[in-house]
Structure formats: structure tokens, C-alpha cells
C-alpha positions in Angstrom: -25.9 -19.9 17.6 -22.2 -21.2 17.7 -20.2 -20.3 14.3 -17.1 -22.4 13.3 -13.9 -20.7 14.1 -12.1 -19.6 11.2 -8.4 -19.9 10.9 -7.5 -16.4 10.7 -3.8 -16.2 10.9 -3.4 -18.9 8.2 -2.4 -16.6 5.4 -1.9 -13.3 7.5 1.6 -12.8 5.6 0.4 -13.0 2.4 -0.3 -9.3 1.4 3.1 -8.6 2.6 4.6 -11.4 0.4 2.8 -10.4 -2.6 3.7 -6.6 -2.3 7.0 -7.3 -1.9 7.0 -9.8 -4.8 5.4 -7.7 -7.2 6.9 -4.4 -6.1 10.5 -5.6 -7.1 13.2 -3.6 -7.9 13.2 0.0 -9.0 14.9 -1.0 -12.0 14.4 -1.9 -16.0 13.1 -5.5 -16.0 14.9 -6.5 -19.0 19.0 -6.4 -18.9 19.8 -3.1 -21.5 16.4 -2.0 -21.2 16.1 1.7 -20.4 13.4 3.6 -18.5 11.3 6.2 -20.0 11.1 9.3 -18.0 7.9 10.6 -17.3 5.9 12.9 -19.6 6.9 16.1 -17.5 10.6 15.6 -18.5 9.6 15.1 -22.1 7.4 18.2 -22.2 10.3 20.3 -20.2 12.7 18.9 -23.0 10.6 19.8 -25.8 10.1 23.4 -24.3 13.9 23.9 -24.2 14.2 23.1 -27.9 15.4 19.3 -27.4 13.4 17.0 -30.3 11.6 14.3 -28.2 9.5 12.2 -30.5 5.5 12.1 -29.5 6.1 15.0 -27.0 4.0 17.6 -29.3 0.7 16.6 -28.0 1.6 16.7 -24.3 -0.3 19.7 -22.4 0.8 21.7 -19.4 -1.0 19.6 -16.8 -0.2 15.9 -15.6 -2.7 13.3 -17.2 -4.2 10.2 -15.3 -2.8 8.4 -17.9 0.8 8.4 -16.2 0.1 6.2 -14.0 -0.8 3.5 -16.8 2.5 4.0 -18.5 4.4 0.7 -19.0 7.3 1.7 -16.6 4.7 3.1 -13.9 2.1 0.6 -14.0 3.5 -2.1 -11.8 3.8 0.5 -9.0 0.2 1.8 -9.9 -1.1 -2.2 -9.3 0.6 -2.7 -6.1 -0.6 0.6 -4.8 -4.3 -0.5 -6.0 -3.7 -4.0 -4.2 -2.9 -2.2 -1.0 -5.6 0.2 -1.3 -8.4 -2.2 -1.6 -6.9 -4.4 1.1 -7.1 -1.5 3.4 -10.7 -1.1 2.3 -11.3 -4.9 3.4 -9.5 -4.7 6.5 -11.5 -1.3 7.3 -15.0 -3.1 6.8 -14.0 -6.2 8.5 -12.8 -4.3 11.3 -16.0 -1.7 11.4 -18.6 -4.1 10.8 -17.7 -7.2 11.7 -15.7 -7.3 14.7 -18.1 -5.6 17.2 -20.6 -8.2 16.5 -17.9 -11.0 16.8 -16.7 -9.4 20.2 -20.1 -8.9 21.3 -21.3 -12.2 20.5 -18.7 -14.6 20.9 -16.3 -12.9 23.3 -19.1 -11.2 25.3 -17.4 -7.8 25.4 -19.9 -5.1 26.3 -20.1 -2.1 24.1 -17.5 0.3 26.4 -15.3 -2.8 26.2 -15.3 -2.6 22.3 -15.2 1.1 22.0 -12.3 1.3 24.3 -10.9 -1.3 22.3 -11.8 0.9 19.1 -9.8 4.0 20.4 -6.9 2.4 21.4 -6.6 0.3 18.1 -6.9 4.1 16.5 -4.4 5.4 18.3 -1.8 2.6 18.2 -2.4 2.7 14.3 -1.7 6.3 14.2 1.6 6.0 15.7 2.3 2.8 13.7 1.9 4.6 10.6 4.1 7.6 12.0 6.5 4.7 13.0 6.4 3.2 9.1 7.0 6.7 7.8 10.2 7.4 10.0 11.4 4.1 9.3 11.4 4.7 5.6 13.0 7.5 6.0 15.5 6.5 7.8 16.6 3.0 6.8 14.8 3.0 3.2 11.5 1.7 2.1 12.2 -1.8 1.6 13.9 -2.5 4.8 11.4 -0.3 6.8 8.7 -2.1 5.0 10.1 -5.7 5.8 11.1 -4.3 9.7 7.4 -3.5 10.1 6.2 -6.8 8.8 8.5 -8.8 11.2 7.0 -6.3 13.9 3.7 -7.0 13.0 4.2 -10.8 12.7 5.6 -10.8 16.5 2.5 -8.6 17.8 
């Protein structure tokens, strides 16, 4: 049975564009608006005797509610998008790719097993390089550099 070929590269850069667009700058959204400090800063200020409105109910532990606060919510949504995209990619590579390589490309089990080993090794070093670049030249520039590298490869 012959399956129609999908245009896989047509929207390949879309997730990267969405992350860059949604991630935005780490600045307040409106001119003149100030970012609220995290809850732990409020708690520390309250312990030092500074009065902070609403800090009376803070506990000793960080709460999961902190990731849904208005100043952190955009980063939380970007992280959620990246995590969901990673799960989809892993599912496609782990389940669909062996079938595709064996039926369409006529690869043997040894050939696509070697491909998966190489894919894992290259992926490890790619993640290492991305982290190193982010530390060296900054997150945003490093991310864009890795997107360009992925587009070229």
C-alpha cells in the first residue's frame, strides 16, 4: 500500500517562530507597569518587618500557584508549549519513524537502530551545545543560532 507523501518541511519553522513571538522580552507589558516580585521576596520582606500587602498568608514553601501568577504566566505557557511539542516529536520518532523507514525507505532493523543511536548521541551533544551557547551569548541569540543551525542541517 502506497501512502501519499506529506509536505513535512512546509511548517517546520512554525514552533520556533511561536516561541520567539510569545516569549517576548523580559520586561513589563505596558509602559510604566512594574513587575511584581515573586512571592518568596514578599515573604522575606514580611519576615524582615516590612509590611507587604497580602504577605500574611504566605507559607514557608514555594507554591505551584507561583507559576500561574500574571508576571510568570507567559513563561509558563511557553514552557508548556515546548514540553508538549517535545512529547509529540518523541512520539513521532519513537513510533511512526521505524514503520516509515522500514516500509517506505526499506531500511532493515539494524539500519534504523543505528540511526536511532546516532540520533540520540547527536541530540545529546546538540542540547549540550545549545546550553553552552545560551550561557556564552545569551538565551535569545543562542536560541536563534540553534534555529538557524537546524534550518541549515
